[in-house]
Structure formats: structure tokens, C-alpha cells
C-alpha positions in Angstrom: -50.7 -2.5 -12.9 -53.1 0.1 -11.5 -52.1 -0.9 -8.0 -48.4 -0.6 -8.8 -49.0 3.0 -10.2 -50.8 4.0 -7.0 -48.0 2.7 -4.9 -45.4 4.4 -7.1 -47.2 7.7 -6.8 -47.6 7.3 -3.0 -43.9 6.6 -2.7 -43.1 9.8 -4.7 -45.4 11.7 -2.3 -43.6 10.3 0.7 -40.3 11.4 -0.7 -41.7 14.8 -1.2 -42.8 14.9 2.5 -39.2 14.1 3.5 -37.7 16.7 1.2 -40.0 19.4 2.6 -38.8 18.6 6.1 -41.9 16.7 7.3 -39.7 13.8 8.2 -41.8 12.2 11.0 -44.9 12.0 8.8 -42.8 10.7 5.9 -41.3 7.9 8.1 -44.8 6.9 9.3 -46.3 6.8 5.8 -43.2 5.0 4.3 -43.4 2.3 7.1 -47.1 1.7 6.1 -46.2 1.6 2.4 -43.5 -1.0 3.0 -45.9 -3.3 4.7 -48.5 -2.8 2.0 -46.0 -3.5 -0.8 -44.9 -6.6 1.1 -48.5 -7.8 1.4 -49.1 -7.2 -2.3 -46.0 -9.4 -3.1 -47.2 -12.1 -0.8 -50.5 -12.2 -2.6 -48.8 -13.2 -5.8 -48.0 -9.9 -7.5 -44.3 -10.7 -8.0 -43.8 -8.8 -11.2 -40.3 -7.3 -11.6 -41.6 -3.7 -11.2 -43.4 -4.6 -8.0 -40.2 -6.2 -6.6 -38.1 -3.2 -7.6 -40.5 -0.9 -5.8 -40.4 -3.1 -2.7 -36.6 -2.9 -2.7 -36.7 0.9 -3.1 -39.2 1.3 -0.2 -37.3 -0.8 2.3 -33.9 0.7 1.3 -35.3 4.2 1.7 -36.9 3.3 5.1 -33.5 2.0 6.4 -31.6 5.0 5.0 -34.0 7.5 6.7 -33.8 5.6 10.0 -30.0 6.1 9.9 -30.3 9.7 8.8 -32.5 10.5 11.8 -30.0 9.0 14.2 -27.4 11.6 15.2 -25.3 9.3 17.4 -24.4 5.6 17.5 -27.1 3.2 16.5 -29.1 2.0 19.6 -29.9 -1.7 19.7 -33.6 -1.3 18.8 -32.9 1.1 16.0 -30.1 -1.2 14.7 -32.6 -4.0 14.6 -35.1 -1.9 12.6 -32.5 -0.9 10.1 -31.1 -4.5 9.7 -34.7 -5.7 9.2 -35.3 -3.1 6.5 -32.2 -3.9 4.5 -32.7 -7.6 4.9 -36.2 -7.3 3.5 -34.6 -5.5 0.5 -32.2 -8.3 -0.1 -35.0 -10.9 0.0 -36.7 -9.3 -3.0 -36.5 -11.3 -6.3 -34.6 -8.7 -8.2 -31.7 -9.4 -10.6 -28.5 -7.5 -10.0 -29.9 -6.2 -6.6 -26.7 -4.3 -5.9 -27.9 -1.5 -3.7 -29.7 -3.9 -1.3 -26.6 -6.1 -0.7 -24.4 -3.0 -0.5 -26.5 -1.4 2.2 -27.0 -4.7 4.1 -23.2 -5.3 4.1 -22.4 -1.7 5.1 -24.8 -1.7 8.1 -23.4 -5.0 9.4 -19.9 -3.7 9.1 -20.8 -0.5 10.8 -22.4 -2.3 13.7 -19.4 -4.6 14.1 -17.1 -1.6 14.2 -19.4 0.2 16.7 -19.4 -2.8 19.1 -15.6 -3.2 18.7 -15.1 0.5 19.5 -17.4 0.3 22.5 -15.5 -2.8 23.8 -12.2 -0.9 23.5 -13.5 2.1 25.4 -14.8 0.1 28.4 -11.9 -2.5 28.2 -14.4 -5.3 27.9 -13.7 -8.7 26.3 -17.1 -10.3 26.7 -17.6 -13.6 24.8 -21.2 -12.5 23.9 -19.9 -9.3 22.2 -17.3 -11.3 20.2 -20.1 -13.6 19.0 -22.2 -10.7 17.9 -19.3 -9.0 16.2 -18.6 -12.3 14.4 -22.1 -12.7 13.2 -22.2 -9.1 11.9 -18.8 -9.5 10.1 -19.9 -12.8 8.4 -23.1 -11.1 7.3 -21.1 -8.1 6.0 -18.7 -10.4 4.2 -21.5 -12.3 2.4 -23.2 -9.0 1.6 -20.0 -7.4 0.2 -19.2 -10.5 -1.9 -22.7 -10.6 -3.3 -22.7 -6.8 -4.0 -19.3 -7.1 -5.8 -20.3 -10.1 -7.8 -23.5 -8.4 -9.1 -22.3 -4.8 -9.1 -19.1 -5.0 -11.1 -20.9 -4.0 -14.3 -23.8 -1.8 -13.1 -22.4 0.0 -10.1 -18.6 0.0 -10.7 -18.0 3.3 -9.0 -19.2 1.9 -5.7 -17.7 -1.5 -6.0 -14.3 -0.2 -5.1 -15.7 0.8 -1.7 -17.1 -2.7 -1.3 -13.7 -4.2 -2.1 -11.9 -2.1 0.4 -14.5 -2.8 3.1 -14.2 -6.6 2.3 -10.4 -6.2 2.9 -11.1 -4.4 6.1 -13.2 -7.3 7.3 -10.3 -9.7 6.4 -7.5 -7.7 8.0 -9.4 -6.6 11.1 -11.5 -9.7 11.8 -9.8 -12.4 9.8 -8.8 -14.3 13.0 -12.4 -14.6 14.2 -13.9 -18.0 13.7 -15.2 -18.7 10.2 -14.5 -15.1 8.9 -11.5 -16.1 6.7 -13.2 -19.3 5.5 -16.4 -17.3 4.6 -14.2 -14.9 2.5 -12.4 -17.8 0.9 -15.8 -19.4 -0.1 -17.0 -16.0 -1.5 -13.9 -15.5 -3.7 -15.1 -17.9 -6.3 -18.0 -15.5 -7.2 -15.8 -12.4 -7.6 -14.0 -12.0 -10.9 -10.2 -12.0 -10.4 -10.0 -8.7 -12.3 -11.9 -6.9 -9.6 -8.9 -7.3 -7.3 -6.6 -5.3 -9.6 -8.2 -2.1 -8.2 -7.1 -2.9 -4.7 -3.7 -4.4 -5.5 -1.7 -1.8 -3.5 -3.8 -2.6 -0.4 -3.2 -6.4 -0.9 0.5 -6.0 -1.3 0.8 -3.6 1.6 -0.3 -6.4 3.9 1.7 -9.2 2.2 3.8 -9.7 5.3 0.8 -10.1 7.7 1.5 -12.9 10.3 -2.0 -14.1 11.0 -2.3 -17.7 9.5 -6.0 -17.2 8.9 -5.5 -14.0 6.9 -2.5 -15.4 5.0 -4.6 -18.4 4.0 -6.8 -15.9 2.0 -4.3 -13.3 1.0 -1.4 -15.3 -0.5 -3.4 -17.8 -2.6 -5.4 -14.8 -3.9 -2.2 -13.0 -4.9 -0.9 -16.2 -6.6 -4.1 -16.5 -8.6 -3.9 -12.8 -9.5 -0.2 -13.2 -10.6 -1.0 -16.2 -12.7 -3.5 -14.4 -14.8 -2.2 -10.8 -14.6 1.5 -11.2 -14.1 2.4 -7.8 -15.6 0.2 -6.1 -13.0 2.4 -7.4 -10.1 5.8 -6.9 -11.6 6.6 -3.3 -10.6 4.9 -3.4 -7.1 6.6 -6.6 -6.2 10.0 -5.3 -7.5 9.6 -2.4 -5.0 8.7 -4.8 -2.1 11.8 -6.9 -2.9 13.9 -3.8 -1.8 11.8 -3.3 1.4 13.8 -2.8 4.6 11.1 -4.8 6.4 12.4 -8.4 6.4 9.0 -10.1 6.6 7.7 -8.0 3.7 10.7 -8.8 1.6 10.5 -12.5 2.4 6.8 -12.6 1.5 7.5 -10.7 -1.8 10.3 -13.2 -2.7 8.0 -16.1 -2.1 5.3 -14.6 -4.4 7.9 -13.7 -7.0 9.2 -17.3 -7.0 5.7 -18.6 -7.7 5.5 -16.2 -10.7 8.9 -17.5 -12.0 7.3 -20.9 -12.5 5.4 -19.6 -15.5 7.0 -16.2 -16.3 10.7 -16.5 -15.5 11.9 -14.2 -18.4 9.4 -11.5 -17.4 10.5 -11.7 -13.7 14.2 -11.4 -14.6 13.4 -8.4 -16.8 11.5 -6.7 -14.0 14.3 -7.3 -11.6 16.9 -5.8 -13.9 14.8 -2.8 -14.8 13.8 -2.0 -11.2 17.4 -2.4 -10.0 18.8 -0.2 -12.8 16.2 2.5 -12.3 17.3 2.7 -8.7 20.9 3.1 -9.9 19.8 5.9 -12.2 17.7 7.5 -9.5 20.5 7.8 -6.9 24.1 7.9 -8.1 26.9 7.1 -5.8 27.7 10.8 -5.6 24.2 11.5 -4.2 24.2 8.4 -2.0 27.4 9.5 -0.3 26.3 13.1 0.0 23.1 12.1 1.7 24.8 9.4 3.8 27.6 11.7 5.1 24.9 14.4 6.0 23.0 11.8 8.0 26.1 10.4 9.6 27.4 13.8 10.5 24.1 14.7 12.2 24.1 11.5 14.2 27.7 11.9 15.3 28.1 15.6 15.9 24.5 16.4 16.7 23.5 13.4 18.8 26.8 11.7 19.7 25.3 8.5 18.3 28.4 6.7 17.0 26.5 3.4 16.6 23.9 5.1 14.4 26.6 6.8 12.4 28.2 3.4 11.6 24.9 1.9 10.6 24.7 4.6 7.9 28.4 4.5 6.7 29.2 0.8 6.8 26.6 -0.2 4.1 28.0 2.6 1.8 31.5 1.3 2.2 30.3 -2.3 1.6 28.7 -1.2 -1.7 31.9 0.5 -2.7 33.9 -2.7 -2.1 31.7 -4.6 -4.6 33.3 -2.4 -7.3 32.0 -0.2 -10.0 29.8 -1.5 -12.8 29.1 1.8 -14.7 31.2 4.7 -16.0 29.8 7.0 -13.5 30.7 4.7 -10.6 34.3 4.3 -12.0 34.7 8.1 -12.1 33.5 8.2 -8.5 36.0 5.6 -7.3 38.8 7.5 -9.2 37.9 10.8 -7.5 37.0 9.6 -4.0 37.9 5.9 -3.6 41.3 6.5 -2.0 40.0 8.9 0.7 37.0 6.8 1.4 39.1 3.6 1.7 41.4 5.4 4.2 38.4 6.6 6.2 37.0 3.1 6.2 40.3 1.8 7.7 40.1 4.4 10.4 36.5 3.4 11.2 37.6 -0.3 11.4 40.4 0.7 13.8 37.9 2.6 15.9 35.6 -0.4 16.1 38.5 -2.8 16.9 39.9 -0.6 19.7 36.5 -0.1 21.3 35.7 -3.8 21.1 39.1 -4.9 22.4 38.8 -2.6 25.4 35.5 -4.4 26.3 33.4 -1.2 25.8 30.2 -0.8 23.7 29.9 1.7 20.8 28.0 4.7 22.2 24.5 5.6 21.0 24.8 9.1 22.7 27.5 11.3 24.0 30.0 9.7 21.7 31.4 12.8 20.0 34.7 14.2 21.3 36.8 17.0 19.8 40.5 16.2 19.1 41.5 18.1 22.3 39.0 16.1 24.4 40.1 12.8 22.9 43.5 13.2 24.4 42.0 13.6 27.8 39.4 10.8 27.5 41.0 8.4 30.1 42.5 5.2 28.9 45.0 5.1 26.0 42.7 2.8 24.0 39.9 5.4 24.3 42.2 8.2 23.2 43.4 6.1 20.2 39.9 5.1 19.2 38.7 8.7 19.3 41.7 9.9 17.3 40.9 7.2 14.7 37.4 8.5 14.4 38.5 12.1 14.1 40.9 11.1 11.3 38.1 9.4 9.5 35.9 12.5 9.8 38.7 14.7 8.4 38.6 12.6 5.3 34.8 12.4 5.2 34.6 16.2 5.4 37.0 16.6 2.5 35.0 14.2 0.4 31.7 15.9 1.4 32.9 19.4 0.4 34.1 18.1 -3.0 30.8 16.3 -3.7 28.9 19.4 -2.6 30.6 21.4 -5.3 29.9 18.8 -8.0 26.2 18.3 -7.3 24.9 21.6 -8.8 26.4 20.6 -12.1 24.4 17.4 -12.2 21.7 18.5 -14.6 21.7 15.7 -17.2 22.6 12.0 -17.3 23.3 9.6 -20.2 22.1 6.1 -19.7 25.2 4.6 -21.3 27.3 6.1 -18.5 25.0 5.5 -15.5 23.2 2.3 -16.6 24.5 0.3 -19.6 21.8 -2.4 -18.9 18.9 0.1 -19.5 20.8 1.7 -22.4 21.1 -1.7 -24.2 17.6 -3.0 -23.3 15.5 -3.5 -26.4 12.0 -5.0 -27.1 11.2 -6.2 -23.6 8.3 -8.3 -22.5 7.9 -6.0 -19.6 5.2 -3.4 -19.9 5.5 0.4 -19.7 4.5 1.3 -16.1 0.8 2.1 -15.8 -0.1 0.8 -19.2 -1.6 -2.5 -18.1 -5.3 -2.9 -18.5 -7.9 -5.2 -17.0 -8.4 -7.0 -20.3 -4.7 -8.0 -20.2 -3.5 -5.5 -22.9 -0.5 -3.4 -22.3 2.3 -1.4 -24.1 5.6 -3.2 -24.1 8.9 -1.4 -23.5 10.8 -1.0 -26.7 13.7 1.0 -25.2 14.8 3.7 -22.8 15.6 7.1 -24.2 19.3 7.8 -23.6 19.1 11.4 -22.1 17.8 11.7 -18.6 17.1 15.2 -17.2 17.8 15.9 -13.5 15.4 18.4 -12.0 17.4 20.9 -9.8 15.3 20.6 -6.6 16.4 19.4 -3.2 15.8 15.7 -4.0 16.9 15.9 -7.6 14.3 13.7 -9.2 14.9 12.5 -12.8 12.7 12.8 -15.9 13.1 9.5 -17.8 11.5 8.7 -21.1 10.4 5.2 -22.1 9.5 4.4 -25.7 6.7 1.8 -26.1 6.2 -0.7 -28.8 3.3 1.5 -30.0 5.9 4.1 -31.0 4.9 6.6 -28.4 7.2 8.1 -25.7 6.1 7.9 -22.1 7.6 10.4 -19.6 8.1 9.4 -15.9 9.4 11.1 -12.8 12.0 8.9 -11.2 12.3 9.7 -7.4 15.1 8.0 -5.5 15.1 9.9 -2.2 11.6 9.2 -1.0 10.3 6.8 1.6 8.1 4.5 -0.4 6.2 3.4 2.7 4.7 6.9 2.8 3.3 6.4 -0.7 2.1 3.0 0.4 0.1 4.4 3.3 -1.4 7.1 0.9 -2.5 4.3 -1.5 -4.3 2.5 1.3 
């Protein structure tokens, strides 16, 4: 006991030396203290307090070595730091989070450093790959151990360990044994710990590497089996992704959830689809679409790009209206848009029949130029396109006058499905907790306010089964991939 107190006092003195800028002396004395404490432990003094002091000394020694290094870690210094942290992990201390956290971080840092150096010199040395692999595997084991013991005691830092573990998987998962090491370690990590990094997991759901997929997809299936509610809204967004691989991967995962939660999955699909319907009315879809198409055609002469914007809108119209709002839109603009679509079809047919390709630049011609464009087929095609745009312009002007008056919506007119939804199993967004508790959706409040800004987001209110109202901002004109990157 007396020896421990002496070592503790000496450790405090060494820290004082460091804090008073006598760093070289502090490093020398701390190095000696580490050896003495190790020797004391080897002599049989393995009390918990002695082991804890041993961990603190070796961790501080490694931390100070790194602090004194202003540039990349040299090989000799890296070896010293690794040895310091390894000694800290060897101590017989329960919940030795800080030691494993530091050990994992230094290995990950060294792997990144070697990888960066390889890229700079353009080297692909087998020896370097072997060293990187050994560091990554050590880092993975360290992160797994830190997460498993730190979930309770150091939860603020565990999130960083989770993200670093994912970085090891996504960056180095194809290296031999890395993915299998992560898979082996997953059994010691509570499944709830992954809820904090769910956005990052789903953002890589479409990754092509078989080794990475062998870890990622089974993990998401396990997560979905126990915490189905947590995956409902993120997966519903991915099902609408323009990236085919991501959409297919999301469908595969959603199908696995249907096996045990079919009703919940169906509710999530309906709610997400209807919220999109409320977020962007046909009036706004066509306003935005005609603006983009006009820029592509008149600004860039990109007829092909213009058609890529307009044809999906016409296809949607041909499916017919399913709400009162959509019926009113068809009544007001359906005839003009149908005629414009027919002119577009004529243009495509004439260009195709003449053996030409639809231009991606330089495709815009005024009516006067169309008459002098060479072949009769060309002139006829350009005339058809100009007739279509006369109609589009008329529709656009009328929509432009109506949009400022769009300040409130009623769900029974723009989404009967949400208006009639009652007592769902689906939870209120953001209410799901790690313990599995959540607030169920009782109903959607009828009145929806439209905020008069450029993107016209909605304020929609959901009443939970706890009797409280939850207010949400519904945005339909944003690129969700930007939000996805921010979440990563």
C-alpha cells in the first residue's frame, strides 16, 4: 500500500512537470516509472489499484510520445507508442476501455499513414500491404473490445469507435482476414450499439465488395429482426433511390423484414409514398420539371436531357389521378399537356425515322430557323417541338400564377390514405428508443401548412398514441443524398 502511494505521488509529480513545460524531464521520469510499476506487478503486487496505475502510466507515456511528434510517426516512434499501449491492454483491469481504445486508434492511424504514403509514391509493395493488414486487424480487435467494454462506461466515445470500425470495414474489408475478424467480433458487440451508426450502414448498403457485404447485410438483417421500427423510415427512403444498386439492396433487406413484420412494412411503404405525394403536388412537380426542361432546351440545346425530364412526368399523368388535387390538375392542364406530349412523340418519331440521334447540345431552333433546317423531316420535327413548347409555356404561366396561393393543404384532398390512417403500428419518426419503446402513430392532423419559401416545405403534424402532437418539416425538393453525406 505504501509503495502504491509513493508511485501515485510520483506520477502526479511527473504530470506536473509536463504541465509546467518541462516535457523532456517528464518523459524521462515517466519512462522510468512505467518500468518500476511493471516490475512491481511482476513481483506479485497485482492489486486492482496497482494495475489501474500501470494502465494510466503506459497510456500517458504513449499519449505524450504522440504529442511530441509534430509530423507523421516515424517507425521507431511508432514502435514505442505501440509498445506503450500494448502494455496498457495487458493489464488485468476490468472494463479497460481507454487502453483498447488507444491501442485500436494508433493501429488505425498507422494503417492510414502507410496507405497514404503508398498512394503518394504510387507503390504497391506486398510488404506494405502485409503491414497494413496486421495494423487493421489489430485495430479491429481493439475497437471491438473497446466497444464491448465501453458501452456503459464511456458511451460518449464509443460512437467514435463504431465509426472507426466501419471505416476499417469499408476501406480495408477486402484485405485478407479483415472482414472475417470483424464478423468474429460482432458477437461481443450488443446489437443496440449499431443503432447509433445506422445511417452510415445504410449509406453503404449497395457496396459491391463480397467481403464487405458478407458483414454488412447479415448485420442489417439482425438489426432489422430485433429493431424493425428503426429501419422502416430509412429503408423507405432508399426504396425511392435513383441509384439502382442501392434500391435493389434496400428491396432485398425490406423483403427479409416482411417475413416477420409484413403489416408494418406495408404501413411504412404507404406512409412514405403518401408523404412524398403531400410534399410535392403535381402542380409543383410540373413547375419544377418545366423549369429544368426549359433550361436544358433553350439554355443548352440539350433535347435528350429535356426529354429525360418531361417523359417521366407525362408517364405519371397517364397513370391517372388518385386524389382530389390531382383530379383538379388534370381538369385544368390535362388537355394541353396531352397535346404537348403528342407533339413530343411526333418529334421523337420523325428524328428516329430519319436515322438521326436526338441532340444533347445545339438542339434548340427558333421557328424561323426550323423552316431552314435542311431536310423536310428536320423542319417538321423542329416545328413539332416548338408547338409542344408553346403549350408548355402556357401551362407554366398558369401554374406560376397559382403557386403563391398554395399556403395550406387538406389531407383529404391531397392524400386520402393519410387522412384515413388510424392507430398504426408504425412509430412516429424519431420516437424509437434503444430499449424498443416508441410512440405509435394514432393519426395525421388534417391541415398541412405550406411555408412560403422557394422550396415550399410543409409543416405536418402527427398525433401519437400518447396523445401528444409531433410537428415535422416535410421537404420534397431536396436531394436526400446530400443529407446522407452529412449524416456520415
